[in-house]
C-alpha positions as CSV (number, residue, x, y, z in Angstrom):
1,M,196.6,75.5,102.7
2,D,193.8,77.9,103.1
3,R,192.1,77.4,106.1
4,L,188.1,76.7,105.9
5,V,185.8,76.9,108.8
6,M,182.4,76.4,109.8
7,H,179.8,77.7,112.5
8,V,176.6,76.0,113.4
9,D,174.2,77.7,115.4
10,M,170.7,76.2,116.1
11,D,167.7,78.7,115.6
12,A,166.2,79.5,118.7
13,F,167.4,76.3,120.5
14,F,165.3,76.0,123.6
15,A,162.1,76.9,122.4
16,S,162.8,75.1,118.7
17,V,163.0,71.7,121.0
18,E,159.7,72.6,122.3
19,Q,158.0,73.4,119.2
20,N,159.5,70.0,117.6
21,D,158.3,68.1,120.8
22,H,154.6,69.5,121.2
23,E,152.7,70.3,117.8
24,E,150.4,72.2,119.9
25,Y,153.4,75.0,120.4
26,R,154.1,75.0,116.3
27,G,153.9,78.3,114.7
28,K,153.0,80.4,118.0
29,P,155.0,83.0,120.0
30,L,156.9,80.5,122.8
31,I,158.8,81.9,125.4
32,V,160.9,80.0,127.7
33,G,162.8,81.1,131.1
34,G,162.3,82.0,134.4
35,L,158.5,82.2,135.0
36,A,158.7,83.6,138.5
37,G,159.5,86.7,140.4
38,R,162.3,88.1,138.4
39,G,162.7,85.5,135.9
40,V,164.2,86.0,132.4
41,V,164.1,85.0,128.9
42,S,166.4,82.3,127.9
43,T,165.4,82.1,124.6
44,C,162.0,82.3,122.6
45,S,160.4,81.5,119.1
46,Y,160.4,83.7,115.7
47,E,157.0,83.9,116.3
48,A,157.6,85.2,119.6
49,R,160.0,87.5,118.2
50,R,157.8,89.8,116.0
51,F,156.7,91.1,119.3
52,G,159.8,92.4,120.4
53,V,160.8,89.8,122.7
54,H,164.4,88.4,123.2
55,S,166.8,86.5,125.2
56,A,168.0,87.9,128.8
57,M,164.8,90.1,128.7
58,P,162.6,90.2,132.1
59,M,160.0,88.1,132.0
60,V,157.4,90.6,133.0
61,R,158.4,92.6,130.4
62,A,157.9,89.7,127.8
63,R,154.4,89.3,129.1
64,Q,153.5,92.6,128.6
65,L,154.8,92.7,125.0
66,C,153.1,89.4,124.1
67,P,150.7,88.4,126.4
68,Q,149.2,85.7,124.2
69,G,152.7,84.0,124.3
70,I,152.9,80.5,125.6
71,F,155.4,80.6,128.5
72,L,157.4,77.6,129.7
73,A,160.1,77.0,132.3
74,G,161.6,74.7,130.1
75,N,163.0,71.2,130.2
76,Y,166.4,71.3,130.2
77,R,167.3,67.9,130.5
78,R,165.7,67.3,127.4
79,Y,167.6,70.3,125.8
80,A,170.7,68.6,127.0
81,E,169.7,65.3,125.2
82,V,168.9,67.1,121.8
83,S,172.4,68.8,122.1
84,A,174.3,65.4,122.4
85,A,172.5,64.0,119.4
86,I,173.6,67.3,117.7
87,F,176.9,67.4,118.6
88,A,177.5,63.4,117.5
89,I,176.3,64.8,113.9
90,F,178.9,67.5,114.1
91,A,181.7,64.3,114.7
92,R,180.7,62.7,111.5
93,Y,181.4,66.2,109.3
94,S,184.7,67.2,111.0
95,P,187.6,65.4,113.5
96,V,188.0,68.9,114.6
97,I,185.0,70.4,116.7
98,E,185.1,73.5,119.3
99,P,182.1,73.6,121.0
100,L,180.9,77.0,121.9
101,S,177.7,76.4,123.9
102,I,175.3,74.0,124.1
103,D,173.3,74.7,120.4
104,E,176.8,75.9,118.6
105,A,180.2,74.8,117.5
106,F,182.9,75.4,115.4
107,L,184.0,72.9,112.7
108,D,187.6,73.1,111.0
109,L,186.6,71.6,107.2
110,T,190.4,72.5,106.4
111,G,191.8,70.0,103.6
112,M,188.6,68.1,103.5
113,E,187.7,69.3,99.8
114,Y,187.8,65.7,98.4
115,I,185.4,64.3,101.0
116,M,183.2,67.3,100.9
117,G,182.6,68.1,97.3
118,T,181.7,71.5,97.6
119,P,181.5,73.7,101.0
120,I,177.9,74.7,100.4
121,A,176.9,71.2,99.7
122,Y,178.4,70.0,102.4
123,A,176.8,72.1,104.5
124,R,173.5,71.3,103.0
125,R,173.8,67.6,103.8
126,L,174.7,68.9,107.5
127,K,171.7,71.0,108.0
128,A,169.5,68.2,106.6
129,E,170.7,65.5,108.9
130,I,170.2,67.8,111.9
131,R,166.8,68.6,111.1
132,A,166.1,65.1,110.1
133,E,167.5,63.3,113.4
134,T,166.2,65.9,116.0
135,G,163.8,68.2,114.0
136,I,166.0,71.2,115.0
137,V,166.7,73.8,112.3
138,A,170.4,75.1,111.9
139,S,172.0,78.4,110.8
140,V,175.5,77.9,109.1
141,G,178.4,80.0,108.0
142,I,181.6,79.5,106.0
143,A,184.4,81.2,105.9
144,P,188.0,81.4,106.1
145,N,188.7,81.9,109.7
146,K,186.2,81.6,113.0
147,F,185.3,85.2,113.0
148,L,183.8,85.9,109.6
149,A,182.1,82.0,109.9
150,K,180.1,83.0,112.9
151,L,179.4,85.9,111.6
152,A,178.3,84.4,108.4
153,S,176.1,81.9,110.3
154,D,174.0,85.0,111.8
155,L,173.1,87.0,108.8
156,D,170.4,85.1,107.3
157,K,168.8,83.6,110.3
158,P,166.7,81.3,110.5
159,D,167.8,78.6,108.4
160,G,170.4,80.8,107.2
161,L,173.4,79.3,105.1
162,V,176.0,82.2,104.1
163,I,179.8,81.9,102.7
164,I,182.3,84.7,103.1
165,T,184.8,84.5,100.9
166,E,188.3,86.4,100.0
167,E,186.3,87.6,96.7
168,N,183.5,88.8,98.9
169,V,184.6,89.8,102.0
170,R,184.3,93.4,101.6
171,Q,180.7,93.4,99.8
172,V,179.5,91.5,103.3
173,L,181.4,92.9,106.0
174,D,181.3,96.9,104.9
175,P,177.7,97.8,105.2
176,L,177.4,96.3,108.8
177,P,177.5,98.0,111.8
178,V,180.4,97.8,113.9
179,S,178.2,96.4,116.5
180,R,178.7,92.9,114.7
181,I,182.3,92.8,115.5
182,W,182.9,90.8,118.7
183,G,184.5,92.9,121.4
184,V,182.4,96.1,120.3
185,G,179.7,96.4,123.1
186,R,177.7,99.6,123.6
187,K,180.3,101.3,125.3
188,M,182.8,100.9,122.5
189,N,180.2,101.6,119.8
190,A,179.3,104.7,121.2
191,Q,182.7,105.5,121.5
192,L,183.2,104.8,117.7
193,M,180.5,106.7,116.9
194,Q,182.0,109.5,118.3
195,M,184.9,108.9,116.0
196,G,182.1,109.5,113.1
197,I,182.6,105.3,112.6
198,R,179.7,103.6,112.1
199,T,180.1,100.5,109.8
200,I,182.7,98.2,109.6
201,G,183.5,99.7,106.4
202,E,184.0,102.8,107.9
203,L,186.2,101.3,110.4
204,Y,188.3,99.5,107.6
205,G,188.9,103.2,106.2
206,T,190.2,104.3,109.3
207,S,193.6,104.4,109.9
208,Y,195.3,102.4,112.0
209,E,197.2,105.2,114.2
210,K,193.9,107.2,114.7
211,L,192.6,104.0,116.2
212,C,195.6,103.7,118.6
213,H,195.1,107.4,119.5
214,H,192.0,107.1,120.5
215,L,191.6,103.5,121.6
216,G,194.8,102.2,122.5
217,E,197.2,100.0,121.1
218,H,195.5,96.8,122.1
219,M,192.2,97.4,120.9
220,A,193.0,99.2,117.8
221,R,194.9,96.3,116.7
222,H,192.1,93.8,117.3
223,L,189.6,96.2,115.4
224,Y,192.0,96.5,112.8
225,E,192.0,93.2,112.1
226,L,188.4,92.3,112.3
227,A,187.6,95.0,110.0
228,R,189.6,93.4,107.5
229,G,188.4,90.1,108.1
230,Q,191.5,88.7,110.1
231,D,191.8,86.4,112.5
232,K,194.1,83.8,113.5
233,R,192.6,81.7,115.8
234,S,192.7,77.8,115.1
235,V,189.4,75.7,116.0
236,A,190.4,74.3,119.0
237,P,188.7,71.3,120.6
238,R,188.4,71.7,124.3
239,E,189.8,68.9,126.5
240,R,188.2,68.2,129.8
241,A,189.7,70.4,132.3
242,K,190.7,68.9,135.3
243,S,190.1,72.4,136.9
244,I,189.0,75.5,136.6
245,G,190.3,78.4,139.4
246,K,191.1,82.0,139.5
247,E,193.8,83.9,141.3
248,V,194.8,87.5,142.1
249,T,198.3,88.8,143.6
250,F,197.9,92.2,145.1
251,T,200.4,95.0,144.8
252,E,199.9,96.0,148.3
253,D,199.0,93.6,150.7
254,L,195.3,93.1,152.3
255,Q,194.8,94.0,155.6
256,C,191.5,93.3,156.5
257,A,188.7,90.0,156.4
258,E,186.1,92.9,154.1
259,D,188.4,93.2,151.5
260,A,189.7,89.6,151.3
261,E,185.9,88.5,151.2
262,R,185.1,91.1,148.7
263,V,188.4,89.4,146.5
264,L,186.8,86.1,147.0
265,L,183.2,87.2,145.6
266,D,184.8,88.7,142.4
267,L,186.8,85.6,142.0
268,A,183.8,83.4,142.7
269,C,181.9,85.1,140.2
270,K,184.8,84.5,137.7
271,V,185.2,81.0,138.3
272,G,181.1,80.3,138.4
273,W,181.0,81.7,135.0
274,R,184.0,79.9,133.7
275,L,182.5,76.4,135.0
276,R,179.0,77.2,133.0
277,K,181.1,78.3,129.9
278,A,182.9,74.6,130.0
279,G,179.7,72.9,131.0
280,E,180.8,71.7,134.1
281,K,179.8,71.6,137.8
282,A,182.5,70.9,140.5
283,R,182.0,69.4,143.7
284,T,185.4,70.7,145.4
285,V,186.5,74.1,146.1
286,Q,189.7,75.1,147.1
287,L,191.0,78.4,148.7
288,K,194.7,79.5,148.4
289,L,196.1,82.3,150.4
290,R,199.9,83.6,150.2
291,L,201.4,85.8,152.3
292,S,203.6,88.2,151.8
293,Q,206.1,87.3,154.8
294,G,208.4,84.6,154.0
295,F,205.4,83.9,150.9
296,K,203.7,81.3,153.2
297,T,201.0,79.5,150.9
298,Y,198.2,77.8,152.8
299,T,195.2,75.8,150.8
300,R,192.2,74.7,152.2
301,S,189.3,72.6,150.3
302,R,185.8,71.1,151.0
303,T,184.0,68.8,148.6
304,L,180.4,70.0,148.5
305,T,177.1,67.5,148.7
306,E,176.2,68.4,145.4
307,A,178.0,69.5,142.3
308,T,177.7,72.8,141.4
309,C,178.4,76.0,138.7
310,Y,176.1,78.8,141.0
311,D,178.6,82.1,142.2
312,E,176.8,82.2,145.4
313,E,177.7,78.3,146.5
314,I,181.5,78.5,145.5
315,Y,181.6,81.9,147.4
316,H,180.2,80.7,150.6
317,T,182.4,78.0,150.5
318,A,185.4,79.9,150.0
319,C,184.5,82.4,152.4
320,A,184.1,79.7,155.1
321,L,187.3,78.2,154.2
322,F,189.0,81.5,154.3
323,R,187.2,82.5,157.8
324,E,188.3,79.1,159.4
325,L,192.0,79.7,158.7
326,R,191.7,83.2,160.7
327,I,194.3,85.1,158.4
328,F,192.8,88.5,157.8
329,R,196.6,90.7,157.1
330,G,199.4,90.7,155.4
331,I,197.8,89.1,152.1
332,R,199.6,88.9,149.0
333,L,197.5,86.6,146.9
334,L,194.1,84.9,147.0
335,G,192.6,82.5,144.7
336,V,189.3,80.1,144.4
337,S,189.3,76.8,142.5
338,T,187.3,74.1,141.7
339,A,187.6,70.3,140.7
340,G,186.0,67.0,140.8
341,F,183.6,67.8,137.7
342,D,180.6,65.5,138.0
343,A,180.5,63.4,134.4
344,G,177.0,63.2,135.0
345,A,176.4,66.6,134.8
346,E,178.6,67.7,131.6
347,L,176.5,69.5,129.3
348,N,173.4,69.4,131.0
349,L,173.7,73.5,132.2
350,F,170.3,73.3,133.7
351,H,168.2,71.5,136.1
352,D,164.9,71.2,137.9
353,E,166.4,75.1,139.5
354,A,164.9,77.0,136.9
355,K,164.7,80.1,138.1
356,K,167.9,80.1,139.4
357,E,169.6,78.9,135.9
358,N,167.5,81.3,133.8
359,L,169.0,84.2,136.0
360,Y,172.5,82.5,135.1
361,A,171.7,82.2,131.5
362,A,171.0,86.3,131.5
363,I,174.4,87.0,133.2
364,D,176.4,85.1,131.2
365,K,174.7,86.4,127.9
366,I,175.9,89.9,129.2
367,R,179.3,88.4,130.1
368,A,180.1,86.9,126.6
369,K,179.1,89.9,124.9
370,F,181.3,92.2,127.4
371,G,183.5,90.4,129.1
372,E,184.2,89.2,132.8
373,E,183.4,92.6,133.9
374,G,180.4,93.1,131.6
375,I,178.2,92.4,134.6
376,T,179.1,92.3,138.5
377,K,178.0,92.4,141.9
378,A,176.9,95.2,143.8
379,Q,179.2,94.7,146.9
380,L,182.0,95.0,144.1
381,L,181.8,98.3,142.8
382,R,183.5,99.8,145.8
383,K,186.9,97.6,144.2
384,D,189.9,97.4,146.3
385,K,192.6,99.9,144.5
386,R,195.2,98.2,145.6
387,K,194.3,95.0,143.3
């Protein structure tokens, strides 16, 4: 059976909710984000984008580019409410839904031909229902796999509807810049340009052996397959995790508290990011420490007064647990995990602390594009080479 995947993405989601709720904002440049100090843009309306404003931009720069704009801290509880309504609509159109964030998801349409009629008619009905019930405009991509479906949804924004088939895949892919491929960030894009590869079509015409020689086997395989529109990943509904964590085993034991606390900071950043990706906030932070001698393992946990998904709060709690153990030498493994998720905080990734939330929105945007190492704390630039 041929796979059929739909990717649905809300256009300028936060700004669209505000414009739908407030008639006086419609048709005007609207910027949502942190308004004080080093605040950043979470999202902006298409009217603001014409002035060069974009997500993750420093708010100071956005004000320079668009001084006549309407600047809002944002009503994140409201955004979560609208998101829940949209996902309820998704459930009418497919039994298999994979959320990617508060405003986008994959829907598996495989085997639903008799229910939906034609894919394009099905997508139009979905878009119409979202707009009628929430006032939000969605862009949709339909394709044989997740990579192509997500790419398609972004090709004709706003209010887009693009279908990629086996027959037109080369026509669609070949002219696009290689930066459209998942995993090709600035650094990889520059490396490909040095090889004379600027478009997906040029990448498609490059031999696998040449890619391996310049990029290594893993990345070569990744780019080689995506340039051909190949993606074997299935649409996978996400069950709510019972815990989210990260641990690392060292090839050489840690012998001082400073090195251990630097590792804990790195782990806390990764755990915080994973919590936010999952739309979770945790009440319990657990530290795991294993010694090389006898492989003795210690676990300590602490329950917080309020659930959190912030790196700093996870780090400070893990550090406090580490210091209470008073074990600073011969450390073979360290781990940080979180549990006790607050059901009331599910999908509500943001609350009144708008400045902090918007900072993390910008950080997470960078990590989503470049991976966990895409942005890091300054303290981690001197990473222990023994890790």
